[in-house]
Wavefront OBJ file of the C-alpha trace (Angstrom):
o trace
v 0.000 0.000 0.000
v 1.030 3.607 -0.511
v 2.272 5.987 2.163
v 0.821 9.513 2.080
v 1.874 12.745 3.753
v -1.313 14.875 3.796
v -1.266 18.600 4.592
v -4.424 20.326 5.789
v -6.034 23.491 4.451
v -6.109 26.942 6.060
v -9.038 26.093 8.344
v -6.773 23.582 10.076
v -6.722 19.844 10.660
v -10.505 19.646 10.703
v -12.678 16.604 11.317
v -13.266 16.525 7.552
v -9.548 16.334 6.770
v -9.196 13.599 9.390
v -12.161 11.736 7.857
v -10.561 11.924 4.400
v -7.310 10.539 5.820
v -9.266 7.775 7.574
v -10.932 6.853 4.294
v -7.511 6.387 2.704
v -6.387 4.390 5.738
v -9.495 2.233 5.388
v -8.259 1.297 1.911
v -4.993 0.105 3.480
v -2.783 3.160 2.969
v -0.593 4.768 5.625
v -1.484 8.449 6.025
v 0.397 11.060 8.040
v -1.502 14.266 8.901
v 0.795 16.823 10.536
v -1.049 19.606 12.356
v 0.709 22.826 11.353
v -1.630 24.963 13.464
v -0.995 23.223 16.826
v -4.593 22.106 17.307
v -6.229 25.315 16.111
v -9.000 25.113 13.560
v -11.193 27.880 12.204
v -14.910 28.084 11.467
v -14.408 30.162 8.333
v -11.917 30.436 5.528
v -11.461 34.115 6.365
v -10.539 33.319 9.989
v -8.054 30.696 8.832
v -6.482 33.084 6.327
v -6.200 35.763 9.013
v -4.402 33.315 11.306
v -2.048 32.184 8.519
v -1.219 35.776 7.601
v -0.477 36.624 11.233
v 1.589 33.469 11.784
v 3.298 33.921 8.405
v 2.724 31.679 5.413
v 6.470 31.142 4.978
v 6.956 30.022 8.577
v 3.982 27.671 8.374
v 5.342 26.220 5.129
v 8.723 25.690 6.808
v 6.932 23.791 9.594
v 5.330 21.614 6.941
v 8.646 20.841 5.294
v 10.151 20.085 8.723
v 7.264 17.678 9.428
v 8.408 15.639 6.421
v 11.856 15.069 7.906
v 10.780 12.101 9.990
v 8.825 10.508 7.129
v 10.338 8.248 4.448
v 11.080 10.088 1.204
v 9.241 7.627 -1.045
v 5.745 8.871 -0.210
v 2.875 10.558 -1.998
v 2.676 14.224 -1.005
v -0.871 15.534 -0.753
v -2.344 18.861 0.197
v -5.640 20.666 0.461
v -5.482 24.335 -0.637
v -2.929 25.952 1.747
v -1.340 22.500 2.167
v -0.702 22.283 -1.577
v 2.193 24.728 -1.391
v 4.032 22.338 0.932
v 3.010 19.131 -0.831
v 3.939 20.523 -4.244
v 7.293 21.806 -3.017
v 8.197 18.425 -1.533
v 6.946 16.418 -4.519
v 8.866 18.640 -6.890
v 12.136 18.853 -4.946
v 12.476 15.893 -2.587
v 14.179 12.891 -4.199
v 12.201 9.638 -4.372
v 8.729 11.244 -4.223
v 6.153 8.672 -5.346
v 3.429 11.101 -6.382
v 1.466 14.263 -5.625
v -2.188 15.051 -4.961
v -2.936 18.765 -5.237
v -6.480 19.573 -4.148
v -8.061 23.003 -4.661
v -4.774 24.675 -5.595
v -1.682 24.496 -7.793
v 1.353 26.741 -7.896
v 3.430 27.501 -10.996
v 6.107 24.831 -11.308
v 8.676 27.639 -11.564
v 8.129 28.275 -7.819
v 10.176 25.166 -7.017
v 12.770 24.808 -9.725
v 11.092 25.184 -13.073
v 10.095 21.679 -14.091
v 8.017 18.824 -12.798
v 9.972 15.579 -12.209
v 8.864 13.151 -14.904
v 9.046 10.251 -12.432
v 6.358 11.827 -10.205
v 2.711 11.316 -11.196
v 0.331 14.073 -10.082
v -3.382 14.778 -9.881
v -4.829 18.285 -9.527
v -8.457 18.645 -8.367
v -10.588 21.798 -8.275
v -14.006 23.282 -8.885
v -14.346 25.022 -12.226
v -16.087 28.034 -10.632
v -14.053 28.259 -7.394
v -12.687 31.803 -7.199
v -9.548 30.609 -5.404
v -8.845 27.735 -7.798
v -9.450 29.990 -10.808
v -6.367 31.941 -9.700
v -4.371 28.705 -10.041
v -5.989 27.060 -13.045
v -3.390 28.282 -15.543
v -0.621 26.869 -13.337
v -2.532 23.564 -13.186
v -2.940 23.472 -16.966
v 0.752 24.283 -17.465
v 1.690 21.442 -15.111
v -0.497 19.007 -17.059
v 1.051 20.184 -20.341
v 4.550 19.710 -18.932
v 4.134 16.103 -17.809
v 2.551 13.025 -19.347
v 1.951 11.811 -15.772
v -0.175 14.799 -14.717
v -3.977 14.974 -14.720
v -6.331 17.853 -13.993
v -9.836 17.074 -12.736
v -12.432 19.845 -12.789
v -15.734 19.524 -10.945
v -18.865 21.614 -11.484
v -19.599 24.248 -8.868
v -17.972 27.058 -6.929
v -17.123 25.543 -3.519
v -13.484 25.710 -2.465
v -13.005 23.107 0.292
v -15.591 20.774 -1.234
v -14.198 17.441 0.014
v -14.130 18.433 3.697
v -17.210 16.765 5.190
v -17.056 18.958 8.312
v -17.567 22.250 6.446
v -20.618 23.912 4.860
v -18.803 23.892 1.475
v -18.916 20.065 1.397
v -20.216 18.651 -1.889
v -20.826 14.930 -1.351
v -21.016 13.825 -5.025
v -17.867 15.765 -5.981
v -16.058 14.617 -2.825
v -16.958 10.997 -3.560
v -15.602 11.283 -7.100
v -12.433 13.003 -5.872
v -11.897 10.241 -3.304
v -12.419 7.526 -5.927
v -9.857 9.175 -8.186
v -7.380 9.565 -5.326
v -7.769 5.915 -4.326
v -7.246 4.803 -7.948
v -4.139 6.994 -8.106
v -2.751 5.498 -4.899
v -3.419 1.967 -6.193
v -1.493 2.793 -9.391
v 1.393 4.296 -7.429
v 1.470 1.225 -5.209
v 1.414 -1.128 -8.224
v 4.310 0.787 -9.720
v 6.522 0.083 -6.688
l 1 2 3 4 5 6 7 8 9 10 11 12 13 14 15 16 17 18 19 20 21 22 23 24 25 26 27 28 29 30 31 32 33 34 35 36 37 38 39 40 41 42 43 44 45 46 47 48 49 50 51 52 53 54 55 56 57 58 59 60 61 62 63 64 65 66 67 68 69 70 71 72 73 74 75 76 77 78 79 80 81 82 83 84 85 86 87 88 89 90 91 92 93 94 95 96 97 98 99 100 101 102 103 104 105 106 107 108 109 110 111 112 113 114 115 116 117 118 119 120 121 122 123 124 125 126 127 128 129 130 131 132 133 134 135 136 137 138 139 140 141 142 143 144 145 146 147 148 149 150 151 152 153 154 155 156 157 158 159 160 161 162 163 164 165 166 167 168 169 170 171 172 173 174 175 176 177 178 179 180 181 182 183 184 185 186 187 188 189 190 191 192 193
């Protein structure tokens, strides 16, 4: 089975993020969920963004990279929104990465060295009308164009954190499809070992 390092979104390590990780564990995968906010979670996206701005995005990202130090390098790096910046950095720069799952966000590949490693398969997931994801969609498309092992999945709707079952933005049909695609991806990564 695959090993996954999963980074939470800006509202924190919510019950919905934990439930997603548990679903992957239920399929036999090992999932690590570092809490970069020391137990804090936020009721709204705005509150979470305010906390992250005050704490400093760069410092929080450094905590995320440090959390990977005790984890084997041959893992799948996954992130929800805010967590994508850490997952993408590690997948793009850490030797032996097995894959990447970028949910609700994608940064330009130039942020971390200019090219995506051809050995690292990646999925990008987002809502086609999500105002936050629309800021990243060109970066996601460029990533897909740069690698034969990259796929972009767009879902109808405008919700940002749509796979977090603990939030009002939860979209059960889209979340189910995202989870199915993630599980298929992890099975492929595991078969490729």
